[in-house]
C-alpha positions in Angstrom: 97.0 123.3 212.9 96.7 124.5 209.4 96.1 122.0 206.5 98.3 122.6 203.7 97.6 119.5 201.5 94.7 119.4 198.9 94.9 115.6 199.3 93.6 115.8 202.8 90.4 113.6 203.2 88.3 116.4 204.8 89.3 118.9 202.0 88.4 116.1 199.3 84.9 115.7 200.8 84.5 119.5 201.0 85.6 119.8 197.4 83.1 117.4 196.2 80.2 119.6 197.3 80.9 121.7 194.2 79.2 118.9 192.2 75.4 118.8 192.4 75.3 115.0 192.6 77.3 115.1 195.6 75.2 117.7 197.3 72.2 115.8 196.7 73.7 112.6 198.0 75.2 114.1 201.1 72.3 116.7 201.8 74.9 119.4 202.3 76.1 122.4 200.4 78.7 125.2 200.3 78.4 128.7 201.2 81.1 131.4 200.8 81.8 134.8 202.1 81.5 136.6 205.4 78.0 137.9 204.6 76.4 134.5 203.7 78.2 132.9 206.9 76.7 135.5 209.2 73.3 135.0 207.6 73.7 131.3 208.2 74.5 131.8 211.9 71.7 134.2 212.4 69.1 131.9 210.7 70.6 129.1 212.9 71.5 126.8 210.0 73.1 123.6 210.7 76.6 124.6 210.0 78.7 121.4 209.8 82.3 123.0 209.2 83.7 126.5 208.5 87.0 126.5 206.5 89.1 129.7 207.0 92.1 130.6 205.0 94.9 131.0 207.5 96.7 133.8 205.3 93.5 135.9 205.3 93.4 135.8 209.2 97.1 136.7 209.2 96.6 139.7 206.7 93.4 140.8 208.6 91.1 140.3 205.6 88.9 138.4 208.1 88.5 140.6 211.2 88.5 139.6 214.8 84.9 140.1 215.1 84.1 137.4 212.5 86.4 135.1 214.1 84.7 135.5 217.4 81.4 134.7 215.8 82.6 131.5 214.1 84.6 130.3 217.2 81.9 128.0 218.5 81.8 126.0 215.2 83.9 123.4 213.9 86.5 125.4 212.1 89.4 124.3 210.0 92.3 126.4 208.9 93.9 125.8 205.5 96.7 127.6 203.6 96.0 129.9 200.8 96.8 127.3 198.1 94.3 124.7 199.4 91.6 127.5 199.9 91.9 128.6 196.3 91.7 124.9 195.1 88.4 124.7 197.1 86.7 127.8 195.7 85.4 128.8 192.3 85.0 132.5 193.3 87.3 134.9 191.5 88.0 137.1 194.4 87.5 134.7 197.6 87.0 136.5 201.1 88.9 133.4 202.6 86.1 131.9 204.4 83.5 129.2 203.5 81.2 126.8 205.1 79.5 123.5 204.7 75.9 123.7 205.7 73.4 120.8 206.0 70.3 121.2 203.9 67.0 121.7 205.5 64.3 119.3 204.8 61.3 121.0 203.4 58.4 121.0 205.6 56.0 122.2 203.2 55.6 122.3 199.4 55.9 125.5 197.3 52.4 127.2 197.2 52.1 127.9 193.6 48.9 130.1 194.2 51.1 132.8 195.6 51.5 136.0 193.4 55.1 136.0 192.8 57.6 133.1 192.6 61.3 134.1 191.7 63.8 131.2 190.8 67.5 132.3 190.3 70.0 130.0 189.0 73.9 130.5 188.3 73.8 134.1 189.4 77.4 135.2 189.8 77.8 138.9 189.6 74.8 141.3 189.9 76.9 144.2 188.6 77.7 142.2 185.4 74.0 141.1 185.1 73.0 144.9 185.4 75.4 145.9 182.8 74.4 143.1 180.5 70.7 144.3 180.8 71.7 148.0 180.0 73.7 146.9 176.9 70.9 144.8 175.5 68.3 147.8 175.7 
């Protein structure tokens, strides 16, 4: 079954995860793209739901190998309009997942040599070009 309504309760709950307040409250977050989902699977992250754009499966944008990898998870299929309503990515790959946050077992060790914090990173190429232009 393919969900075609953006007013579906499951879709509404997933869309709310775009807001930090709701991510903190629910203890869940969204990841998007084939590479991130594969990494979550390999790291044995607690994946609650995988959302797949049905049109991307039909056109072959999401290959069979990926579909086999995600088959053991709770997958929901949505049409392209609903998927585009759920994502903020300019060129979505047609797949996203809801993942439960891990509870930190240890605090950050601030005695380490290097700590890197990244926030609101969108496109590494744009970042690299911005740095070149400011030199």
